[in-house]
C-alpha atoms as an extended CHARMM CRD file, in Angstrom:
* protein
*
        59  EXT
         1         1  MET       CA           -194.2850000000        5.1120000000      -88.4520000000  PROA      1               0.0000000000
         2         2  HSD       CA           -190.4910000000        5.0760000000      -88.0720000000  PROA      2               0.0000000000
         3         3  THR       CA           -190.3520000000        1.3660000000      -88.8920000000  PROA      3               0.0000000000
         4         4  PHE       CA           -192.3500000000        1.9400000000      -92.0690000000  PROA      4               0.0000000000
         5         5  ILE       CA           -190.0940000000        4.8120000000      -93.1580000000  PROA      5               0.0000000000
         6         6  ASN       CA           -186.9560000000        2.7930000000      -92.4000000000  PROA      6               0.0000000000
         7         7  GLY       CA           -188.3250000000       -0.0450000000      -94.5390000000  PROA      7               0.0000000000
         8         8  LEU       CA           -188.9530000000        2.3540000000      -97.4110000000  PROA      8               0.0000000000
         9         9  GLU       CA           -185.4300000000        3.7320000000      -97.1200000000  PROA      9               0.0000000000
        10        10  ARG       CA           -183.9130000000        0.2350000000      -97.1030000000  PROA      10              0.0000000000
        11        11  ASN       CA           -185.7910000000       -0.6370000000     -100.3100000000  PROA      11              0.0000000000
        12        12  LEU       CA           -185.5710000000        2.7660000000     -101.9580000000  PROA      12              0.0000000000
        13        13  THR       CA           -184.6450000000        1.3880000000     -105.3890000000  PROA      13              0.0000000000
        14        14  ALA       CA           -187.6390000000       -0.9940000000     -105.3520000000  PROA      14              0.0000000000
        15        15  VAL       CA           -189.9920000000        1.7610000000     -104.1680000000  PROA      15              0.0000000000
        16        16  THR       CA           -188.7400000000        4.1460000000     -106.8570000000  PROA      16              0.0000000000
        17        17  ALA       CA           -189.0910000000        1.4820000000     -109.5450000000  PROA      17              0.0000000000
        18        18  GLY       CA           -192.6070000000        0.6350000000     -108.3790000000  PROA      18              0.0000000000
        19        19  LEU       CA           -193.6990000000        4.2450000000     -108.5870000000  PROA      19              0.0000000000
        20        20  THR       CA           -191.9940000000        5.2020000000     -111.8460000000  PROA      20              0.0000000000
        21        21  LEU       CA           -191.9650000000        2.1650000000     -114.1410000000  PROA      21              0.0000000000
        22        22  PRO       CA           -195.0120000000        1.4040000000     -116.3220000000  PROA      22              0.0000000000
        23        23  TRP       CA           -195.1620000000       -2.3100000000     -115.4370000000  PROA      23              0.0000000000
        24        24  SER       CA           -197.7120000000       -3.6980000000     -113.0240000000  PROA      24              0.0000000000
        25        25  SER       CA           -197.9000000000       -7.0020000000     -111.1830000000  PROA      25              0.0000000000
        26        26  GLY       CA           -201.6380000000       -6.6660000000     -110.5980000000  PROA      26              0.0000000000
        27        27  VAL       CA           -202.5880000000       -9.6800000000     -112.6960000000  PROA      27              0.0000000000
        28        28  VAL       CA           -200.0430000000      -11.9080000000     -110.9630000000  PROA      28              0.0000000000
        29        29  GLU       CA           -201.1970000000      -10.6990000000     -107.5430000000  PROA      29              0.0000000000
        30        30  GLY       CA           -204.7640000000      -11.5890000000     -108.5110000000  PROA      30              0.0000000000
        31        31  HSD       CA           -203.7420000000      -15.1490000000     -109.3770000000  PROA      31              0.0000000000
        32        32  VAL       CA           -201.7930000000      -15.5030000000     -106.1220000000  PROA      32              0.0000000000
        33        33  ASN       CA           -204.8250000000      -14.2490000000     -104.1860000000  PROA      33              0.0000000000
        34        34  ARG       CA           -207.0660000000      -16.7880000000     -105.9520000000  PROA      34              0.0000000000
        35        35  ILE       CA           -204.6870000000      -19.6690000000     -105.1790000000  PROA      35              0.0000000000
        36        36  LYS       CA           -204.4650000000      -18.6390000000     -101.5190000000  PROA      36              0.0000000000
        37        37  MET       CA           -208.2770000000      -18.5440000000     -101.3230000000  PROA      37              0.0000000000
        38        38  ILE       CA           -208.5180000000      -22.0910000000     -102.7280000000  PROA      38              0.0000000000
        39        39  LYS       CA           -205.8930000000      -23.2640000000     -100.2320000000  PROA      39              0.0000000000
        40        40  ARG       CA           -207.7960000000      -21.6620000000      -97.3160000000  PROA      40              0.0000000000
        41        41  GLN       CA           -210.9980000000      -23.3830000000      -98.4400000000  PROA      41              0.0000000000
        42        42  MET       CA           -209.2710000000      -26.7460000000      -98.1800000000  PROA      42              0.0000000000
        43        43  HSD       CA           -208.3390000000      -26.0810000000      -94.4920000000  PROA      43              0.0000000000
        44        44  GLY       CA           -205.0020000000      -27.8930000000      -94.8720000000  PROA      44              0.0000000000
        45        45  ARG       CA           -206.7400000000      -31.2420000000      -95.4530000000  PROA      45              0.0000000000
        46        46  ALA       CA           -204.9200000000      -32.0950000000      -98.6470000000  PROA      46              0.0000000000
        47        47  GLY       CA           -201.4660000000      -31.9280000000     -100.0970000000  PROA      47              0.0000000000
        48        48  PHE       CA           -199.9560000000      -30.1930000000     -103.0650000000  PROA      48              0.0000000000
        49        49  LYS       CA           -201.4000000000      -32.6240000000     -105.6370000000  PROA      49              0.0000000000
        50        50  LEU       CA           -205.0050000000      -31.7620000000     -104.7800000000  PROA      50              0.0000000000
        51        51  LEU       CA           -204.2380000000      -28.0330000000     -104.6040000000  PROA      51              0.0000000000
        52        52  HSD       CA           -202.6000000000      -28.2490000000     -108.0310000000  PROA      52              0.0000000000
        53        53  LYS       CA           -205.6140000000      -30.0510000000     -109.4750000000  PROA      53              0.0000000000
        54        54  ARG       CA           -208.0940000000      -27.5650000000     -107.9490000000  PROA      54              0.0000000000
        55        55  VAL       CA           -206.1310000000      -24.5770000000     -109.2320000000  PROA      55              0.0000000000
        56        56  LEU       CA           -206.0550000000      -26.0040000000     -112.7470000000  PROA      56              0.0000000000
        57        57  LEU       CA           -209.7610000000      -26.8850000000     -112.6890000000  PROA      57              0.0000000000
        58        58  ALA       CA           -210.7720000000      -23.4990000000     -111.2820000000  PROA      58              0.0000000000
        59        59  SER       CA           -209.2680000000      -21.5640000000     -114.1820000000  PROA      59              0.0000000000
């Protein structure tokens, strides 16, 4: 618990901004989650070119 609180105190400006500002990064986080899922499905068998192609085709 102390480590968590110390982390919050170190990033107090970011925490305050995240709780008070009206902007949300939810959409971006959803895209990142989708890309990570595609990458996990490939099991590291292919490089960036195939990942790039799969991400573009999946959307």
